[in-house]
C-alpha positions, 0 to 999 in steps of 0.5 A: 245241090247242083251247079249254077253259073253267074254271067256278070257275077260282079253286080251288087245283087248278083254277087250276093246271090252267088254267095248265098247259093254257095253257102246253101251248098251249090257249086257256084261259078261266075264270070264278068268283064269287070269286078269292083269292090266290095264284090271282088273281096267278098267273092274271093273270101268265099272262094268263088272269084273267077280266075280271070276276067272276061267271058269263057263260054268254053267252060259251060257244059250240060252239067250245069243245072242253071245259069243266072244272067245279070243285067250288066251282060249284053244280049249277045254275050258269048256265055249266054249264047253258049248256054242257049245252045246247050239248052240250059235253064237261064234265069234272071236273078229275080226269077231265081229268087222266086224259084227259091221262095215258091213255098214261102210267104213273099214280102216285096217292098216296092217304091221309087224311094224308101224301099231299102230302108223299109226292107232293112227295118223289117229284117231288123225287127224280124231278127230281133223277134227271132223270126227266121227269114230269107231275104234280098236287100240292096244295102248292107245292114248292121247285124247281117253279113250278107245282102241275100240269104236263102235257106230251106226252112225259113217261112218268109222271104223279104225282098227289096223290089226294084222297078228296073229291068230284069235282064238284057233278054227280059226287059221288064221290071224285076218286081214283076217277077216276085208275085208277093203275098204282102206288097208295099208301095212306098211312093212313086216318083218318075225315074229311069227315063231311059227305060220308062219314057213317060211318067204314066208308063212308069206308073204302069209298072206299079199297077202291074206289080199290084196285079201280081199280088197272090190270092189272099194277099194285101197291099200296104201303101203310102196313102199321102202319095197321090199315085200310090193312092190311085193304084191302091184304089183299083187294087183287087186285094186288101189295102192298108194305107199309112202315113208318117208316124207321130214324132217329136224332136227334142234337143236333136233327138227324135222320139216316136209318140206312141198311142199310150202317150209314151215316147220312144227314142229312135236313131233315124230322123226325117219325115220320110223315115217316120213314114218308113217306120209305119210301113215296116210296122204294118208289114210286121203286124201282118205277120204277127209281130205286135206293136210292143215287140215292133217298138222294142226292136225298132228302137235299136235300128241304126239305118242301112248303109248309105241311107242318111249314114253319118260318115263322121262327126267332129265335136271340136268344129261342131260338124256332121257329115252324112252320105246318102244314096239319093239320086231321084228328085223325090229322094233328094228332096226328102233327104235335104228336108230331113237334114234341114229340119234336124239341124236347123241351126247349122250351115247345110251344105249339100253336094249332089252328084248327077250319076244315073242315066236319068239325072244326066239327061237334059230331058230330065234335068228340070225335074230337079227344080228347087230340090236343093232350095232347103240347103244354105250352099249347094254344089252339083258334081257333073262328071263328063266321063259319066256322061260319055259312058252313058252316051249322052250329050253334055249340058252346060253349067248354066243349063244345070243351074237352070234345071235346079232353079238355083242361080247360086248353084256351083257345078264341079266336074272332078274330085280335085275341083270339088275339094278346092271349092269346099275350102271356100265354104264354112268349115265349122258348125256345118252339116254336110250331105254328100248325095249320090249313087256313085262316089264323086270320082273316088272321094273318101271319108278321109278326104272330107276329114281334112276339111271338117 
């Protein structure tokens, strides 16, 4: 195995790929100007944490087989310039994943929402069925100690296909680089407005994704999604549409209704997760897993980290507190709806952090209109520091309320302000949803347990 260097090794996908290559036998080095948890501890445990933060171009030489460039790095990064001068092979991490899986059946899960959960479901079922696979998934899954696995012998490679950009020197979506044999589109809702300035431009990335499916491949898609359905109609490969799995809710428990009339209890809830189950089942059927084996496995699936994840439950006060990664409007609506329907008798409190470039942009804020209407109480967390980091203009609280179309919306700007406001709301018989791709200025489970 050769030597591989990671520029911006601290990223979520990058540090997991570094660990995967290290475990495969490569000599791995890396650099970054900032490394946060959990990347720091995980790299340290593997013995591949950089000795010092910063960029060290003098450490690169022609003994390296390749360099993997992360999106966090800039195009003028001194290590990147040094690698270019040396004529080293430079990959983005999606390009490198493809190189590592050329001879495998690649299953790529794309879509604006649901792709982490669908990928996690597929991996859970394959593991339960004893099918070895390589993978890359964007969240920690129970039963898996890494988010990227690479091996010599696995027949399959399951990849969560992100539509965000590949690298600072290759500004195209990551999922254009995987060339799937089996592709999924879970639904399309405009996101990443800093990169895709119009909805049609965003949809075009999915049309290109479908065009990269290999000969003899197929597309599995949410047929209830208008844009996904349009794209599937023009696909030059076999297509398979899915909708939500039949289900019932009894006494707070969710049961899949099977074709034979039997019911199967599952650990996830919400219509969006019933769609995710059918997407995963369609993929598993394509690789030879029959329905009986799929259902036996999916019954024990408990979800992926930060995807409608139960943080804690207090039976004395009858409270349940969830966290979720939801940040785009379509994700926000699905999560709030799921909580409302599952816990209709409780006071639904939703705290949503504007954290991504799109969500912090005034040009996009109106896309959140009525996304929080299903909640009894709604709070938006809007951090001026996050706005400054992304070099955007501050919005007024009134503008945010206008964007959400909810006059009673409360807007807070810090963790302390949030904790103070939460004391004014009910603290018994509450289901709380804390939704963000960030962390509310370091808000922890222990902070919430003092209230609920």
